[in-house]
PDB file of N, CA, C and O in Angstrom:
ATOM      1  N   MET A   1      10.840  17.801 -35.650  1.00  0.00           N
ATOM      2  CA  MET A   1       9.981  18.861 -35.280  1.00  0.00           C
ATOM      3  C   MET A   1       9.987  18.782 -33.780  1.00  0.00           C
ATOM      4  O   MET A   1       9.627  17.866 -33.040  1.00  0.00           O
ATOM      5  N   SER A   2      10.540  20.103 -33.483  1.00  0.00           N
ATOM      6  CA  SER A   2      10.746  20.332 -31.585  1.00  0.00           C
ATOM      7  C   SER A   2       9.089  20.947 -31.395  1.00  0.00           C
ATOM      8  O   SER A   2       8.443  21.722 -32.100  1.00  0.00           O
ATOM      9  N   GLY A   3       8.833  20.410 -30.449  1.00  0.00           N
ATOM     10  CA  GLY A   3       7.818  21.214 -29.613  1.00  0.00           C
ATOM     11  C   GLY A   3       6.534  20.566 -30.226  1.00  0.00           C
ATOM     12  O   GLY A   3       5.515  21.255 -30.197  1.00  0.00           O
ATOM     13  N   SER A   4       6.475  19.434 -30.728  1.00  0.00           N
ATOM     14  CA  SER A   4       5.278  19.156 -31.560  1.00  0.00           C
ATOM     15  C   SER A   4       4.377  18.265 -30.566  1.00  0.00           C
ATOM     16  O   SER A   4       4.965  17.779 -29.600  1.00  0.00           O
ATOM     17  N   GLY A   5       3.156  18.038 -30.701  1.00  0.00           N
ATOM     18  CA  GLY A   5       2.435  17.668 -29.746  1.00  0.00           C
ATOM     19  C   GLY A   5       0.818  18.097 -29.785  1.00  0.00           C
ATOM     20  O   GLY A   5       0.505  19.076 -30.462  1.00  0.00           O
ATOM     21  N   PRO A   6       0.046  17.536 -29.232  1.00  0.00           N
ATOM     22  CA  PRO A   6      -1.343  18.173 -29.417  1.00  0.00           C
ATOM     23  C   PRO A   6      -1.855  19.250 -28.564  1.00  0.00           C
ATOM     24  O   PRO A   6      -2.214  19.068 -27.401  1.00  0.00           O
ATOM     25  N   LEU A   7      -1.882  20.516 -29.248  1.00  0.00           N
ATOM     26  CA  LEU A   7      -1.744  21.684 -28.597  1.00  0.00           C
ATOM     27  C   LEU A   7      -3.464  22.436 -28.765  1.00  0.00           C
ATOM     28  O   LEU A   7      -4.080  21.657 -29.492  1.00  0.00           O
ATOM     29  N   ALA A   8      -4.068  23.204 -28.502  1.00  0.00           N
ATOM     30  CA  ALA A   8      -5.262  23.395 -28.128  1.00  0.00           C
ATOM     31  C   ALA A   8      -4.808  25.068 -29.367  1.00  0.00           C
ATOM     32  O   ALA A   8      -3.774  25.735 -29.346  1.00  0.00           O
ATOM     33  N   SER A   9      -6.057  25.245 -30.282  1.00  0.00           N
ATOM     34  CA  SER A   9      -5.802  25.987 -31.157  1.00  0.00           C
ATOM     35  C   SER A   9      -5.241  27.205 -30.440  1.00  0.00           C
ATOM     36  O   SER A   9      -5.598  27.425 -29.283  1.00  0.00           O
ATOM     37  N   GLY A  10      -4.335  28.054 -31.094  1.00  0.00           N
ATOM     38  CA  GLY A  10      -3.740  29.149 -30.755  1.00  0.00           C
ATOM     39  C   GLY A  10      -2.415  29.150 -29.700  1.00  0.00           C
ATOM     40  O   GLY A  10      -1.676  30.083 -29.385  1.00  0.00           O
ATOM     41  N   GLY A  11      -2.412  27.743 -29.285  1.00  0.00           N
ATOM     42  CA  GLY A  11      -1.029  27.724 -28.576  1.00  0.00           C
ATOM     43  C   GLY A  11      -0.606  26.823 -27.803  1.00  0.00           C
ATOM     44  O   GLY A  11      -0.323  25.711 -28.249  1.00  0.00           O
ATOM     45  N   SER A  12      -0.489  27.108 -26.584  1.00  0.00           N
ATOM     46  CA  SER A  12       0.661  26.674 -25.721  1.00  0.00           C
ATOM     47  C   SER A  12       0.213  25.415 -24.808  1.00  0.00           C
ATOM     48  O   SER A  12       0.951  24.526 -24.383  1.00  0.00           O
ATOM     49  N   GLU A  13      -1.038  25.544 -24.631  1.00  0.00           N
ATOM     50  CA  GLU A  13      -1.942  24.567 -23.677  1.00  0.00           C
ATOM     51  C   GLU A  13      -2.395  23.120 -24.552  1.00  0.00           C
ATOM     52  O   GLU A  13      -3.105  22.992 -25.549  1.00  0.00           O
ATOM     53  N   PRO A  14      -1.650  22.100 -23.709  1.00  0.00           N
ATOM     54  CA  PRO A  14      -2.043  20.534 -24.389  1.00  0.00           C
ATOM     55  C   PRO A  14      -3.528  20.743 -24.832  1.00  0.00           C
ATOM     56  O   PRO A  14      -4.118  21.777 -24.519  1.00  0.00           O
ATOM     57  N   ILE A  15      -4.084  19.829 -25.507  1.00  0.00           N
ATOM     58  CA  ILE A  15      -5.485  19.131 -25.544  1.00  0.00           C
ATOM     59  C   ILE A  15      -5.335  18.156 -24.779  1.00  0.00           C
ATOM     60  O   ILE A  15      -4.403  17.353 -24.799  1.00  0.00           O
ATOM     61  N   VAL A  16      -6.653  18.185 -23.746  1.00  0.00           N
ATOM     62  CA  VAL A  16      -6.723  17.087 -22.644  1.00  0.00           C
ATOM     63  C   VAL A  16      -8.259  16.374 -23.180  1.00  0.00           C
ATOM     64  O   VAL A  16      -9.247  17.083 -23.375  1.00  0.00           O
ATOM     65  N   ASP A  17      -8.268  15.008 -23.357  1.00  0.00           N
ATOM     66  CA  ASP A  17      -9.192  14.693 -23.649  1.00  0.00           C
ATOM     67  C   ASP A  17     -10.007  14.240 -22.199  1.00  0.00           C
ATOM     68  O   ASP A  17      -9.711  13.231 -21.559  1.00  0.00           O
ATOM     69  N   GLU A  18     -10.904  15.036 -21.889  1.00  0.00           N
ATOM     70  CA  GLU A  18     -11.368  14.816 -20.527  1.00  0.00           C
ATOM     71  C   GLU A  18     -11.955  13.447 -20.310  1.00  0.00           C
ATOM     72  O   GLU A  18     -11.846  12.759 -19.295  1.00  0.00           O
ATOM     73  N   ALA A  19     -12.723  13.103 -21.641  1.00  0.00           N
ATOM     74  CA  ALA A  19     -13.752  11.953 -21.010  1.00  0.00           C
ATOM     75  C   ALA A  19     -12.577  10.623 -20.743  1.00  0.00           C
ATOM     76  O   ALA A  19     -12.695   9.792 -19.843  1.00  0.00           O
ATOM     77  N   ARG A  20     -11.424  10.664 -21.776  1.00  0.00           N
ATOM     78  CA  ARG A  20     -10.443   9.477 -21.364  1.00  0.00           C
ATOM     79  C   ARG A  20      -9.562   9.708 -19.942  1.00  0.00           C
ATOM     80  O   ARG A  20      -9.275   8.833 -19.125  1.00  0.00           O
ATOM     81  N   PHE A  21      -9.259  10.964 -19.892  1.00  0.00           N
ATOM     82  CA  PHE A  21      -8.590  11.083 -18.311  1.00  0.00           C
ATOM     83  C   PHE A  21      -9.563  10.884 -17.072  1.00  0.00           C
ATOM     84  O   PHE A  21      -9.154  10.483 -15.983  1.00  0.00           O
ATOM     85  N   ALA A  22     -10.774  11.171 -17.314  1.00  0.00           N
ATOM     86  CA  ALA A  22     -12.073  10.892 -16.279  1.00  0.00           C
ATOM     87  C   ALA A  22     -12.187   9.000 -16.314  1.00  0.00           C
ATOM     88  O   ALA A  22     -12.507   8.484 -15.243  1.00  0.00           O
ATOM     89  N   GLU A  23     -12.011   8.361 -17.132  1.00  0.00           N
ATOM     90  CA  GLU A  23     -12.277   6.948 -17.512  1.00  0.00           C
ATOM     91  C   GLU A  23     -10.873   6.295 -16.534  1.00  0.00           C
ATOM     92  O   GLU A  23     -11.038   5.507 -15.603  1.00  0.00           O
ATOM     93  N   ALA A  24      -9.580   6.792 -16.961  1.00  0.00           N
ATOM     94  CA  ALA A  24      -8.484   6.535 -16.616  1.00  0.00           C
ATOM     95  C   ALA A  24      -8.222   6.588 -14.885  1.00  0.00           C
ATOM     96  O   ALA A  24      -7.591   5.784 -14.199  1.00  0.00           O
ATOM     97  N   GLN A  25      -9.104   8.106 -14.370  1.00  0.00           N
ATOM     98  CA  GLN A  25      -8.847   8.325 -12.860  1.00  0.00           C
ATOM     99  C   GLN A  25      -9.873   7.398 -12.097  1.00  0.00           C
ATOM    100  O   GLN A  25      -9.604   7.121 -10.928  1.00  0.00           O
ATOM    101  N   ARG A  26     -11.121   6.856 -12.710  1.00  0.00           N
ATOM    102  CA  ARG A  26     -12.193   6.417 -12.311  1.00  0.00           C
ATOM    103  C   ARG A  26     -11.627   4.982 -12.191  1.00  0.00           C
ATOM    104  O   ARG A  26     -11.934   4.446 -11.125  1.00  0.00           O
ATOM    105  N   ALA A  27     -10.748   4.104 -13.169  1.00  0.00           N
ATOM    106  CA  ALA A  27     -10.400   2.818 -13.219  1.00  0.00           C
ATOM    107  C   ALA A  27      -9.207   2.858 -12.015  1.00  0.00           C
ATOM    108  O   ALA A  27      -9.155   1.853 -11.306  1.00  0.00           O
ATOM    109  N   ALA A  28      -8.230   3.965 -11.728  1.00  0.00           N
ATOM    110  CA  ALA A  28      -7.393   4.019 -10.568  1.00  0.00           C
ATOM    111  C   ALA A  28      -8.087   4.077  -9.780  1.00  0.00           C
ATOM    112  O   ALA A  28      -7.977   3.016  -9.166  1.00  0.00           O
ATOM    113  N   LYS A  29      -8.988   4.819  -9.224  1.00  0.00           N
ATOM    114  CA  LYS A  29      -9.702   5.030  -8.019  1.00  0.00           C
ATOM    115  C   LYS A  29     -10.282   3.294  -7.478  1.00  0.00           C
ATOM    116  O   LYS A  29     -10.196   2.802  -6.353  1.00  0.00           O
ATOM    117  N   VAL A  30     -10.844   2.702  -8.707  1.00  0.00           N
ATOM    118  CA  VAL A  30     -12.014   1.732  -8.639  1.00  0.00           C
ATOM    119  C   VAL A  30     -10.725   0.659  -8.027  1.00  0.00           C
ATOM    120  O   VAL A  30     -10.910   0.046  -6.975  1.00  0.00           O
ATOM    121  N   SER A  31      -9.615   0.540  -8.695  1.00  0.00           N
ATOM    122  CA  SER A  31      -8.779  -0.788  -8.560  1.00  0.00           C
ATOM    123  C   SER A  31      -8.057  -0.330  -7.292  1.00  0.00           C
ATOM    124  O   SER A  31      -7.471  -1.195  -6.640  1.00  0.00           O
ATOM    125  N   ALA A  32      -8.042   0.614  -6.981  1.00  0.00           N
ATOM    126  CA  ALA A  32      -7.172   1.336  -5.786  1.00  0.00           C
ATOM    127  C   ALA A  32      -5.421   0.924  -6.153  1.00  0.00           C
ATOM    128  O   ALA A  32      -4.744   0.115  -5.519  1.00  0.00           O
ATOM    129  N   LEU A  33      -5.063   1.575  -7.105  1.00  0.00           N
ATOM    130  CA  LEU A  33      -4.099   1.623  -8.031  1.00  0.00           C
ATOM    131  C   LEU A  33      -3.042   2.763  -7.399  1.00  0.00           C
ATOM    132  O   LEU A  33      -3.218   3.981  -7.421  1.00  0.00           O
ATOM    133  N   ARG A  34      -1.865   2.027  -6.813  1.00  0.00           N
ATOM    134  CA  ARG A  34      -0.968   2.808  -6.182  1.00  0.00           C
ATOM    135  C   ARG A  34       0.230   2.473  -6.682  1.00  0.00           C
ATOM    136  O   ARG A  34       0.511   1.421  -7.256  1.00  0.00           O
ATOM    137  N   GLY A  35       1.134   3.645  -6.389  1.00  0.00           N
ATOM    138  CA  GLY A  35       2.676   3.487  -7.204  1.00  0.00           C
ATOM    139  C   GLY A  35       3.497   2.787  -6.476  1.00  0.00           C
ATOM    140  O   GLY A  35       4.683   2.733  -6.800  1.00  0.00           O
ATOM    141  N   THR A  36       3.052   2.166  -5.430  1.00  0.00           N
ATOM    142  CA  THR A  36       4.000   1.507  -4.920  1.00  0.00           C
ATOM    143  C   THR A  36       3.385   0.115  -4.408  1.00  0.00           C
ATOM    144  O   THR A  36       2.177  -0.119  -4.447  1.00  0.00           O
ATOM    145  N   PRO A  37       4.350  -0.781  -3.925  1.00  0.00           N
ATOM    146  CA  PRO A  37       3.875  -2.228  -3.843  1.00  0.00           C
ATOM    147  C   PRO A  37       3.173  -2.408  -2.527  1.00  0.00           C
ATOM    148  O   PRO A  37       3.347  -1.685  -1.546  1.00  0.00           O
ATOM    149  N   LEU A  38       2.230  -3.607  -2.607  1.00  0.00           N
ATOM    150  CA  LEU A  38       1.500  -3.824  -1.140  1.00  0.00           C
ATOM    151  C   LEU A  38       2.321  -4.909  -0.373  1.00  0.00           C
ATOM    152  O   LEU A  38       2.226  -6.019  -0.897  1.00  0.00           O
ATOM    153  N   ASP A  39       3.021  -4.858   0.625  1.00  0.00           N
ATOM    154  CA  ASP A  39       3.985  -5.972   1.197  1.00  0.00           C
ATOM    155  C   ASP A  39       4.843  -6.325   0.075  1.00  0.00           C
ATOM    156  O   ASP A  39       5.424  -5.429  -0.538  1.00  0.00           O
ATOM    157  N   ASP A  40       4.972  -7.517  -0.243  1.00  0.00           N
ATOM    158  CA  ASP A  40       5.910  -8.288  -1.277  1.00  0.00           C
ATOM    159  C   ASP A  40       5.217  -8.310  -2.807  1.00  0.00           C
ATOM    160  O   ASP A  40       5.851  -8.535  -3.838  1.00  0.00           O
ATOM    161  N   ASP A  41       3.567  -7.985  -2.720  1.00  0.00           N
ATOM    162  CA  ASP A  41       2.807  -7.888  -3.902  1.00  0.00           C
ATOM    163  C   ASP A  41       3.334  -6.594  -4.854  1.00  0.00           C
ATOM    164  O   ASP A  41       3.431  -5.395  -4.593  1.00  0.00           O
ATOM    165  N   HIS A  42       3.599  -7.285  -5.939  1.00  0.00           N
ATOM    166  CA  HIS A  42       3.339  -5.744  -7.076  1.00  0.00           C
ATOM    167  C   HIS A  42       3.220  -6.099  -8.395  1.00  0.00           C
ATOM    168  O   HIS A  42       3.547  -7.264  -8.621  1.00  0.00           O
ATOM    169  N   CYS A  43       2.779  -5.327  -9.519  1.00  0.00           N
ATOM    170  CA  CYS A  43       2.563  -5.532 -10.375  1.00  0.00           C
ATOM    171  C   CYS A  43       3.143  -6.587 -11.608  1.00  0.00           C
ATOM    172  O   CYS A  43       2.531  -7.231 -12.461  1.00  0.00           O
ATOM    173  N   ARG A  44       4.804  -6.442 -11.259  1.00  0.00           N
ATOM    174  CA  ARG A  44       5.661  -7.558 -11.906  1.00  0.00           C
ATOM    175  C   ARG A  44       5.326  -8.743 -11.509  1.00  0.00           C
ATOM    176  O   ARG A  44       5.678  -9.593 -12.327  1.00  0.00           O
ATOM    177  N   GLY A  45       4.730  -9.215 -10.488  1.00  0.00           N
ATOM    178  CA  GLY A  45       4.415 -10.836  -9.815  1.00  0.00           C
ATOM    179  C   GLY A  45       3.097 -10.990 -10.469  1.00  0.00           C
ATOM    180  O   GLY A  45       2.845 -12.177 -10.679  1.00  0.00           O
ATOM    181  N   CYS A  46       2.050 -10.059 -10.912  1.00  0.00           N
ATOM    182  CA  CYS A  46       0.966 -10.129 -11.260  1.00  0.00           C
ATOM    183  C   CYS A  46       0.613 -11.084 -12.397  1.00  0.00           C
ATOM    184  O   CYS A  46       1.433 -11.091 -13.315  1.00  0.00           O
ATOM    185  N   TYR A  47      -0.514 -11.947 -12.533  1.00  0.00           N
ATOM    186  CA  TYR A  47      -1.017 -12.385 -13.627  1.00  0.00           C
ATOM    187  C   TYR A  47      -1.151 -11.491 -14.997  1.00  0.00           C
ATOM    188  O   TYR A  47      -0.795 -11.866 -16.114  1.00  0.00           O
ATOM    189  N   TYR A  48      -1.712 -10.291 -14.685  1.00  0.00           N
ATOM    190  CA  TYR A  48      -2.490  -9.606 -15.487  1.00  0.00           C
ATOM    191  C   TYR A  48      -1.082  -8.438 -16.219  1.00  0.00           C
ATOM    192  O   TYR A  48      -1.179  -7.653 -17.162  1.00  0.00           O
ATOM    193  N   TYR A  49      -0.075  -8.694 -15.487  1.00  0.00           N
ATOM    194  CA  TYR A  49       1.089  -7.833 -16.067  1.00  0.00           C
ATOM    195  C   TYR A  49       1.826  -8.489 -17.378  1.00  0.00           C
ATOM    196  O   TYR A  49       2.644  -9.406 -17.313  1.00  0.00           O
ATOM    197  N   LEU A  50       1.467  -7.970 -18.348  1.00  0.00           N
ATOM    198  CA  LEU A  50       2.012  -8.370 -19.425  1.00  0.00           C
ATOM    199  C   LEU A  50       3.353  -8.792 -19.737  1.00  0.00           C
ATOM    200  O   LEU A  50       3.600  -9.929 -20.138  1.00  0.00           O
ATOM    201  N   ASP A  51       4.225  -7.899 -19.561  1.00  0.00           N
ATOM    202  CA  ASP A  51       5.875  -8.370 -19.563  1.00  0.00           C
ATOM    203  C   ASP A  51       6.604  -8.324 -18.417  1.00  0.00           C
ATOM    204  O   ASP A  51       7.183  -7.279 -18.121  1.00  0.00           O
ATOM    205  N   PRO A  52       6.669  -9.275 -17.732  1.00  0.00           N
ATOM    206  CA  PRO A  52       7.296  -9.359 -16.269  1.00  0.00           C
ATOM    207  C   PRO A  52       8.744  -8.951 -16.066  1.00  0.00           C
ATOM    208  O   PRO A  52       9.324  -8.724 -15.004  1.00  0.00           O
ATOM    209  N   ASP A  53       9.353  -8.890 -17.706  1.00  0.00           N
ATOM    210  CA  ASP A  53      11.076  -8.600 -17.468  1.00  0.00           C
ATOM    211  C   ASP A  53      10.843  -6.999 -17.676  1.00  0.00           C
ATOM    212  O   ASP A  53      11.921  -6.406 -17.669  1.00  0.00           O
ATOM    213  N   ALA A  54       9.736  -6.161 -17.856  1.00  0.00           N
ATOM    214  CA  ALA A  54       9.785  -4.739 -18.330  1.00  0.00           C
ATOM    215  C   ALA A  54       9.486  -3.923 -17.019  1.00  0.00           C
ATOM    216  O   ALA A  54       8.800  -4.322 -16.079  1.00  0.00           O
ATOM    217  N   ASP A  55      10.108  -2.738 -17.119  1.00  0.00           N
ATOM    218  CA  ASP A  55       9.704  -1.655 -15.759  1.00  0.00           C
ATOM    219  C   ASP A  55       7.906  -1.023 -15.982  1.00  0.00           C
ATOM    220  O   ASP A  55       6.983  -0.621 -15.272  1.00  0.00           O
ATOM    221  N   LEU A  56       8.144  -1.219 -17.157  1.00  0.00           N
ATOM    222  CA  LEU A  56       6.494  -0.709 -17.394  1.00  0.00           C
ATOM    223  C   LEU A  56       5.962  -1.290 -18.491  1.00  0.00           C
ATOM    224  O   LEU A  56       6.520  -1.281 -19.589  1.00  0.00           O
ATOM    225  N   ALA A  57       4.582  -1.959 -18.192  1.00  0.00           N
ATOM    226  CA  ALA A  57       4.033  -2.663 -19.024  1.00  0.00           C
ATOM    227  C   ALA A  57       2.383  -2.575 -19.092  1.00  0.00           C
ATOM    228  O   ALA A  57       1.771  -1.875 -18.286  1.00  0.00           O
ATOM    229  N   PHE A  58       1.754  -3.292 -20.055  1.00  0.00           N
ATOM    230  CA  PHE A  58       0.249  -3.099 -20.011  1.00  0.00           C
ATOM    231  C   PHE A  58      -0.153  -4.137 -18.900  1.00  0.00           C
ATOM    232  O   PHE A  58       0.461  -5.199 -18.797  1.00  0.00           O
ATOM    233  N   CYS A  59      -1.181  -3.812 -18.086  1.00  0.00           N
ATOM    234  CA  CYS A  59      -2.016  -4.483 -17.068  1.00  0.00           C
ATOM    235  C   CYS A  59      -3.372  -4.632 -18.269  1.00  0.00           C
ATOM    236  O   CYS A  59      -3.972  -3.711 -18.822  1.00  0.00           O
ATOM    237  N   TRP A  60      -3.589  -6.203 -18.427  1.00  0.00           N
ATOM    238  CA  TRP A  60      -4.516  -6.378 -19.258  1.00  0.00           C
ATOM    239  C   TRP A  60      -5.836  -7.302 -18.457  1.00  0.00           C
ATOM    240  O   TRP A  60      -6.500  -8.222 -18.935  1.00  0.00           O
ATOM    241  N   HIS A  61      -5.922  -6.667 -17.063  1.00  0.00           N
ATOM    242  CA  HIS A  61      -7.110  -7.095 -16.556  1.00  0.00           C
ATOM    243  C   HIS A  61      -8.186  -6.113 -17.274  1.00  0.00           C
ATOM    244  O   HIS A  61      -7.952  -4.982 -17.700  1.00  0.00           O
ATOM    245  N   GLU A  62      -9.639  -6.935 -17.313  1.00  0.00           N
ATOM    246  CA  GLU A  62     -10.529  -6.395 -18.046  1.00  0.00           C
ATOM    247  C   GLU A  62     -11.140  -5.319 -17.526  1.00  0.00           C
ATOM    248  O   GLU A  62     -11.927  -4.716 -18.256  1.00  0.00           O
ATOM    249  N   LYS A  63     -10.929  -4.879 -16.257  1.00  0.00           N
ATOM    250  CA  LYS A  63     -11.255  -3.616 -15.702  1.00  0.00           C
ATOM    251  C   LYS A  63     -10.462  -2.478 -15.611  1.00  0.00           C
ATOM    252  O   LYS A  63     -10.967  -1.425 -15.221  1.00  0.00           O
ATOM    253  N   LEU A  64      -9.096  -2.556 -15.966  1.00  0.00           N
ATOM    254  CA  LEU A  64      -8.003  -1.807 -15.493  1.00  0.00           C
ATOM    255  C   LEU A  64      -7.512  -1.344 -17.035  1.00  0.00           C
ATOM    256  O   LEU A  64      -8.003  -0.309 -17.485  1.00  0.00           O
ATOM    257  N   GLN A  65      -6.493  -2.146 -17.898  1.00  0.00           N
ATOM    258  CA  GLN A  65      -6.063  -1.987 -19.211  1.00  0.00           C
ATOM    259  C   GLN A  65      -5.502  -0.730 -19.399  1.00  0.00           C
ATOM    260  O   GLN A  65      -5.990   0.069 -20.198  1.00  0.00           O
ATOM    261  N   ILE A  66      -4.131  -0.392 -18.468  1.00  0.00           N
ATOM    262  CA  ILE A  66      -3.687   0.429 -18.739  1.00  0.00           C
ATOM    263  C   ILE A  66      -2.056   0.181 -18.410  1.00  0.00           C
ATOM    264  O   ILE A  66      -1.567  -0.744 -17.761  1.00  0.00           O
ATOM    265  N   LEU A  67      -1.390   1.271 -19.049  1.00  0.00           N
ATOM    266  CA  LEU A  67       0.119   0.789 -18.768  1.00  0.00           C
ATOM    267  C   LEU A  67       0.370   1.241 -17.144  1.00  0.00           C
ATOM    268  O   LEU A  67       0.004   2.276 -16.587  1.00  0.00           O
ATOM    269  N   VAL A  68       1.047   0.213 -16.648  1.00  0.00           N
ATOM    270  CA  VAL A  68       1.381   0.185 -15.555  1.00  0.00           C
ATOM    271  C   VAL A  68       2.974  -0.121 -15.118  1.00  0.00           C
ATOM    272  O   VAL A  68       3.727  -0.770 -15.845  1.00  0.00           O
ATOM    273  N   GLY A  69       3.382   0.450 -13.801  1.00  0.00           N
ATOM    274  CA  GLY A  69       4.864   0.228 -13.119  1.00  0.00           C
ATOM    275  C   GLY A  69       4.924  -0.930 -12.644  1.00  0.00           C
ATOM    276  O   GLY A  69       3.943  -1.481 -12.145  1.00  0.00           O
ATOM    277  N   ALA A  70       6.154  -1.498 -12.735  1.00  0.00           N
ATOM    278  CA  ALA A  70       6.424  -2.847 -12.131  1.00  0.00           C
ATOM    279  C   ALA A  70       6.254  -2.654 -10.925  1.00  0.00           C
ATOM    280  O   ALA A  70       5.521  -3.597 -10.629  1.00  0.00           O
ATOM    281  N   ASP A  71       6.419  -2.093 -10.033  1.00  0.00           N
ATOM    282  CA  ASP A  71       6.586  -1.830  -8.554  1.00  0.00           C
ATOM    283  C   ASP A  71       4.932  -1.430  -8.301  1.00  0.00           C
ATOM    284  O   ASP A  71       4.622  -1.688  -7.138  1.00  0.00           O
ATOM    285  N   TRP A  72       4.086  -1.009  -8.897  1.00  0.00           N
ATOM    286  CA  TRP A  72       2.832  -0.814  -8.425  1.00  0.00           C
ATOM    287  C   TRP A  72       1.962  -1.768  -8.217  1.00  0.00           C
ATOM    288  O   TRP A  72       2.115  -2.885  -8.712  1.00  0.00           O
ATOM    289  N   TRP A  73       0.869  -1.428  -7.408  1.00  0.00           N
ATOM    290  CA  TRP A  73       0.071  -2.606  -6.951  1.00  0.00           C
ATOM    291  C   TRP A  73      -1.305  -2.181  -7.148  1.00  0.00           C
ATOM    292  O   TRP A  73      -1.437  -0.983  -6.894  1.00  0.00           O
ATOM    293  N   CYS A  74      -2.547  -2.856  -7.576  1.00  0.00           N
ATOM    294  CA  CYS A  74      -3.750  -2.925  -7.127  1.00  0.00           C
ATOM    295  C   CYS A  74      -4.524  -3.927  -6.734  1.00  0.00           C
ATOM    296  O   CYS A  74      -4.018  -5.046  -6.642  1.00  0.00           O
ATOM    297  N   HIS A  75      -5.760  -3.747  -6.455  1.00  0.00           N
ATOM    298  CA  HIS A  75      -6.844  -4.846  -5.836  1.00  0.00           C
ATOM    299  C   HIS A  75      -6.854  -5.964  -6.415  1.00  0.00           C
ATOM    300  O   HIS A  75      -7.108  -7.034  -5.861  1.00  0.00           O
ATOM    301  N   TYR A  76      -6.516  -5.768  -7.839  1.00  0.00           N
ATOM    302  CA  TYR A  76      -6.930  -6.835  -8.732  1.00  0.00           C
ATOM    303  C   TYR A  76      -5.676  -8.032  -8.757  1.00  0.00           C
ATOM    304  O   TYR A  76      -5.754  -9.093  -9.375  1.00  0.00           O
ATOM    305  N   TRP A  77      -4.680  -7.645  -8.047  1.00  0.00           N
ATOM    306  CA  TRP A  77      -3.399  -8.187  -8.276  1.00  0.00           C
ATOM    307  C   TRP A  77      -3.598  -9.973  -8.101  1.00  0.00           C
ATOM    308  O   TRP A  77      -4.202 -10.348  -7.096  1.00  0.00           O
ATOM    309  N   GLU A  78      -3.247 -10.696  -8.775  1.00  0.00           N
ATOM    310  CA  GLU A  78      -3.293 -12.030  -8.941  1.00  0.00           C
ATOM    311  C   GLU A  78      -2.122 -12.708  -8.902  1.00  0.00           C
ATOM    312  O   GLU A  78      -1.423 -12.469  -9.888  1.00  0.00           O
ATOM    313  N   MET A  79      -1.523 -13.673  -7.912  1.00  0.00           N
ATOM    314  CA  MET A  79      -0.415 -14.063  -8.335  1.00  0.00           C
ATOM    315  C   MET A  79      -0.225 -14.788 -10.048  1.00  0.00           C
ATOM    316  O   MET A  79      -1.099 -15.289 -10.755  1.00  0.00           O
ATOM    317  N   ARG A  80       1.157 -14.613 -10.309  1.00  0.00           N
ATOM    318  CA  ARG A  80       1.436 -15.333 -11.744  1.00  0.00           C
ATOM    319  C   ARG A  80       1.786 -16.750 -11.475  1.00  0.00           C
ATOM    320  O   ARG A  80       2.393 -17.143 -10.479  1.00  0.00           O
ATOM    321  N   ASP A  81       1.332 -17.513 -12.491  1.00  0.00           N
ATOM    322  CA  ASP A  81       2.041 -18.742 -12.242  1.00  0.00           C
ATOM    323  C   ASP A  81       3.254 -18.902 -13.152  1.00  0.00           C
ATOM    324  O   ASP A  81       3.518 -18.590 -14.313  1.00  0.00           O
ATOM    325  N   ASN A  82       3.988 -19.615 -11.986  1.00  0.00           N
ATOM    326  CA  ASN A  82       5.482 -19.749 -12.440  1.00  0.00           C
ATOM    327  C   ASN A  82       5.813 -20.779 -13.312  1.00  0.00           C
ATOM    328  O   ASN A  82       6.976 -20.917 -13.692  1.00  0.00           O
TER     329      ASN A  82
END
């Protein structure tokens, strides 16, 4: 099925779950989530990064709980135990 996905009735515009989008935006703002590391700290080295071998993984910090990139950073960053 080419072109399948959540579209609004009549057409070509995707359906946006405004509430989920607002919650994700709020979580990113509150956590100071950024797409680049801070000094040598990045999500891959964080305790809450679910799969340190993956370039994209779930952050299971109770206040974030979203997919994040390995080279991202937020203020919930906590050193992973080795």
